[in-house]
N, C-alpha and C positions, 0 to 999 in steps of 0.2 A: 743434484737433480731437481728440476722444476716440479712442484707438486701438481699433479694432474686435477683438472676440473672433475668433480664428482657430479655425474649426470644421471637423472631419473627420467623414465618415460611412463606416464600413468594413462590408463584408459577408463573413460566413463561411457555413456551411451553413444555409440558410434559403430562404424563398419570396419574399423582398423586400417582403412586405406592410407591414413596419414602416417601411422606407425610403419606401414609397409614401405612408404617413401623413404623413411629413415633407413630401413634395412636394405633398400635398393641402392643406397649409396655404395655399397659393396666395398670396392678398392679404396674409395675415399675414407671409409670408416677405418680401414687398416692404417691409412696414412695418418689419422687422427689419434691412433691408439697410444702414442707416446705423450699426448697432450691432454686427453680426456679419458675418463674411466666410467663406463656405463655400469652403474651399481644396482639399478633397478629397471627392469624391462621385461615384463611378463611375456610379450610377444616373442622374445629372443632367448630368454633364459629363466629357469625355475629358481635360480640363485638370486634372491632379491634382498637388498639391503634396506633396512627400515629408515635410513637417514641418519643425520641431516644430509641435504644435497645442496650443491652449489647452484645447480639449475634443474628445474623440473619442466619437461615438456608435457603438456596436458592435452589429450585428445578426448572429445566427446563432450556432450551436454549433461546437465544435471536434470535427471528424470525421475529419480526415486528418492525416498527419505534416506536411504543408506548412502546415496550419493552426497547428499547434504552434509552428512557427518564426515565422510572420507574426504571431501575437498578441503574441509577445514584443517584436517590432519596433514594433508599434502602441503598446504600453504604454510603451516607452522613449521614443517621440516625443511622448507626450501627458502634459500636466499633469494633466488629469482624464480618467477614462475612465468612461463611462456606458453600461451595457448596455441594449438596447431589445428587448422582446419575449420570448416564451416560449422560443425557441431559445437566445437568449443568456443568459437568466436560469436556465433549468432544463433545457436540452438539447433541448427541443421534441419535436414528434411523432417525429422520427427517433430519439429516445432510447428508443422502444419496442423497438429492436433490443437494447437493453442487457440485457433479461430473457431473451434467447435466444442461440443460437449465431450469430455473424456469418458464419462459414463457410457455414452452412446457407443463410442468406439470400442471400449473394453467389452460391453455386452455383445457387440456385433462380431467380435473376433474370437473371444475365449469362451470355451464351454463352461468354464467354472470361474466367472470373473471375480468372485469373492476372494480368490487367492492372489489377485494381482495387486501389487503395491506399486502404484505409480502416481507421481505428482500430476496435478491438473495441467501444468505447463512444462515444456521442455525449454530450458533457459541456458544461456551462455555462462561460462565459468565467471566472467567479470560481474555477474549479477550477485555473486556470493562472496567473492574474495578479491583481494587486490591482485591485478595482473600487471606484469612488468612490460610485456610486449605481446603482440598478436600476429601470428602468421596465418593469413587467410587462404582460402582455397579449398576445393573439393576434387581431388586432395591438394595438399600443399605442393608448392614447386620446389624441386631439389636445388635449384640455383639459389633461391631465396633462403632456404635452409642452411646451405653451405655459407652463405654470406653472414647469416646470424651466428653461426658457429665461429666464424673467423672474427666477428666482432667481439664475441664473448671472450675468445682467446686473447684478443688484443686489449681487453679490459675496458671497452667502450660500450656505450649503449647501442643495442641492435638498430640498424638503419633499415627500415622497411618502407619502400615506396608507397605512396598513397594517391598517385595520379591515375588518370583514367586509361582504359584500354585504348581509346582513341589516340593518345600520345604514342603508344607503342605501335599502333598501326601506321601512324605518320612516319615514324622513324624507319619502319620496315618497308615503306612504300606500298602498303596494301590498299587496294581499291576499297572505298567505303561502301559497305553493303547497304547502310542506311540510305545513302544518297544515290548511289549508282543502281542498286538492285531493289530499292525500296522495301527492304527487309526490316522487320521491327527489332533492331539491334539494341541491346542494353549496354553497349560499349561506353557510350557517353557518361553513364552514371556508375560504371563498374571500375574497381581498382585494378591496376595492372598487376601482373605476376605470372600469367599463364603463357606469356609470349604472344598474345593475341592469336591463340591457336585457332579458334573457330573462324574469325574474319579472314585469317590467312588462307583458309580453304573455302572462302566465299560463303561462309555460314554466319548467321547472326549470333552475337554473344548472348548468352542466357544468364550471365551474372554469377558464375560459380566462385568468383574471388570477392564477392560482397561489394557493398557500396563504396565508391571512392569518397575522398574527403569532402568535395564541394559539388556533388551530383545534384542536378536539378530534375528531380523526377517529375515535376509538374510540367515543365516545358517539354520534356521527352514524351510524356503522356499525350500532350496536345499533338505532337508529331505523329504518334501512333494512331490517333483518331484520324488524322489526315490520310493515313495509309489504309484506313478501313477497319481497324480494330475497334471492338466495343469497349465500353468501360469494364466489362467482366473480363475480356482478354487482357487488358492492361493490369488488372488486379492480379490475375493469374501469373502473368509474367513476373511481377514483382514479389509474388508469394511462392517462390519456388525454393531453391536451396538455401538461400540467405534471407528468406522473407521475414524473419523476426528481428533482423538487424534494424535499429531504429530508423534509418533513412529509408529503407525499403518498406518497413512497417507503416510509417507515416504516409509514405507515397501511395501505398495501396489503399489505405484507409480514405485518402482524399478522393480516389476514383471510384469508391463504392457508391452505388446508387440503389 
């Protein structure tokens, strides 16, 4: 009998949405049961193996000193480490604090801020350990997740597309909301994976799958200015779910005035 892949799912600072996408595979998980063995997954079971693991899926950003220590342990116990979701790949929504003073946030929210142990910045997993592949999205796409699982079972490197949402819109025959509706769509600089969900319903993309490989935020920003957006509007667009990703981060800084 073929030995099953030992898979672990780990959570750091996040909302658990990407882990739920794994659980929501439902029947597909049962189909995979004879090929994989999930040995560590706190969201699904209290029976958690300490490793080693063939593959670790990691959700969430590094936000505390305890996270810094634990991610090193996860990396050491894992043959392959794959980050899942915006928090793990780009710092997530919580990385909005990276642009301001953490002390001001903590004092404004907590009655006893002296008890809060939080790093000054929320950072992606790749800032601290070697990452073998990244599944972007908020949350991740189940089709991409299944493709990665199939690649792992086939013994090949996961193939994760990096082209823009615009390519997906073209293939689907969607009307371009940036051109036809003059909506400030981030599709030209956002990677595919969502199925172009928002443009399909005539809504502008807001970048939940992070920057695509060759996105030109400077050119798109100039187009947004033509549509009537201010520099501040452009910065806010780029500093949303994946705002700490290098491409969006640099793009937003270029439009700060």
